[in-house]
C-alpha positions in Angstrom: 10.4 -9.1 -10.3 13.1 -8.0 -8.6 16.4 -10.7 -8.7 17.9 -8.9 -5.5 17.3 -10.2 -1.7 18.8 -7.1 -0.2 16.2 -6.2 3.5 13.6 -4.8 3.4 15.4 -1.3 5.0 18.4 -0.8 2.9 15.7 -1.3 -0.6 15.0 1.9 -2.8 12.3 1.0 -4.9 12.6 2.3 -8.0 9.1 3.8 -9.9 8.1 1.6 -12.4 8.4 -2.3 -12.1 7.0 -4.7 -14.8 7.6 -7.9 -17.0 5.1 -9.6 -19.6 2.4 -11.1 -16.9 2.5 -7.2 -14.5 3.6 -4.0 -13.6 4.4 -2.2 -10.6 3.8 1.9 -10.1 5.2 2.4 -7.1 4.3 6.6 -5.4 3.1 8.1 -9.4 0.7 9.5 -10.4 -1.7 7.5 -12.2 -3.5 9.9 -15.8 -6.8 10.4 -15.9 -9.2 10.9 -18.6 -11.4 13.1 -15.4 -9.5 15.5 -13.9 -9.6 12.8 -10.4 -8.5 14.4 -6.5 -6.8 11.6 -5.2 -4.9 9.6 -8.1 -1.3 9.0 -6.5 -1.7 6.0 -4.1 1.6 4.5 -3.2 1.4 0.8 -4.9 -0.2 0.3 -7.9 -0.2 -3.4 -9.1 -1.8 -4.3 -12.4 -1.8 -8.5 -12.8 -2.0 -8.3 -16.9 -3.0 -11.6 -17.4 -6.6 -11.4 -14.8 -6.9 -7.4 -14.9 -7.3 -6.8 -11.9 -5.4 -4.1 -10.5 -4.6 -3.1 -7.3 -4.2 0.2 -5.7 -2.3 -0.1 -2.0 -2.5 2.9 0.3 -0.1 2.0 3.2 -0.6 4.2 6.5 0.5 4.5 9.9 -1.7 6.3 13.0 -2.1 6.3 15.6 -4.1 3.2 17.8 -7.5 5.5 18.1 -7.4 6.4 14.1 -7.1 2.6 12.8 -10.6 2.0 11.8 -11.5 5.7 10.8 -7.7 5.9 8.3 -8.9 2.5 6.7 -12.6 4.0 5.7 -10.7 8.1 4.3 -8.4 5.5 2.3 -11.2 3.1 0.8 -13.4 6.0 -0.2 -11.0 8.7 -1.8 -9.5 5.6 -3.9 -12.3 4.6 -5.2 -13.4 6.9 -7.3 -9.8 6.6 -9.2 -10.1 2.6 -8.7 -13.8 3.0 -11.3 -12.0 4.6 -13.8 -9.3 2.3 -13.9 -11.5 0.0 -14.8 -13.1 2.6 -17.9 -9.4 3.4 -18.6 -7.2 0.5 -18.7 -10.5 -2.0 -19.1 -9.9 -4.2 -16.3 -11.7 -6.3 -15.3 -12.2 -4.9 -11.6 -9.6 -2.6 -9.4 -9.9 -2.9 -5.8 -8.7 -0.3 -2.9 -6.6 -2.4 -0.6 -5.4 -0.8 2.6 -2.7 -1.9 4.7 -2.5 0.0 8.4 -0.8 -0.7 11.7 -0.3 1.5 14.2 2.5 3.3 15.4 3.0 0.9 18.4 1.7 -2.3 16.4 -1.4 -2.7 16.8 -3.0 -4.5 13.7 -6.9 -3.8 12.5 -9.2 -7.4 12.2 -8.7 -6.0 8.2 -5.5 -7.2 7.8 -5.6 -10.1 7.3 -8.2 -9.6 4.8 -6.1 -7.3 2.3 -2.9 -10.0 2.7 -5.4 -12.3 1.6 -6.3 -10.8 -1.8 -3.2 -9.5 -2.7 -1.5 -13.7 -2.1 0.5 -11.9 1.2 1.3 -15.1 3.3 -0.7 -14.3 6.5 2.2 -14.4 9.1 3.2 -11.2 6.9 2.1 -8.8 9.4 4.4 -10.1 11.8 7.1 -8.0 9.8 5.1 -4.8 8.9 4.8 -5.4 12.9 7.9 -5.0 13.8 9.4 -2.7 11.3 6.6 -0.4 12.6 8.0 -0.1 16.5 11.8 -0.1 14.8 10.0 3.0 12.8 8.7 3.8 16.2 11.7 3.9 18.3 14.3 5.4 16.4 11.9 8.6 16.3 11.3 7.9 19.5 15.6 7.9 20.6 16.2 10.7 17.7 13.4 13.4 20.3 14.4 12.6 22.8 19.2 13.0 22.0 17.7 16.5 20.2 19.5 19.0 21.7 
């Protein structure tokens, strides 16, 4: 969907990407027929041909909060997933949490999430690198704070 090969740290996503097979919403509210309190997933990815939608929730938390955050994300967005199936006439809508701790610890469920998105299982290495560099940047900025 994107021809730009810039590094992920320099890429600024647009709110909507679409072609004849896929539609991707980035950080965009989904309007529904009934009021749903959690209607703004981080990424909404729709496969138009297979009629599958993925609500992708990305989180970086403390290591001791990993399991709780995953469960919370799945529970929060399940109602939206059900509504999307009905409104957009999808075969399935799945909530997929992408969770990693601020120190790079990954839960066992991350490999399942990457597999469900048809991403290479080694994608977690790039995720860890990005999170650890971000955490180091935050610590450096804090220590140099005057």
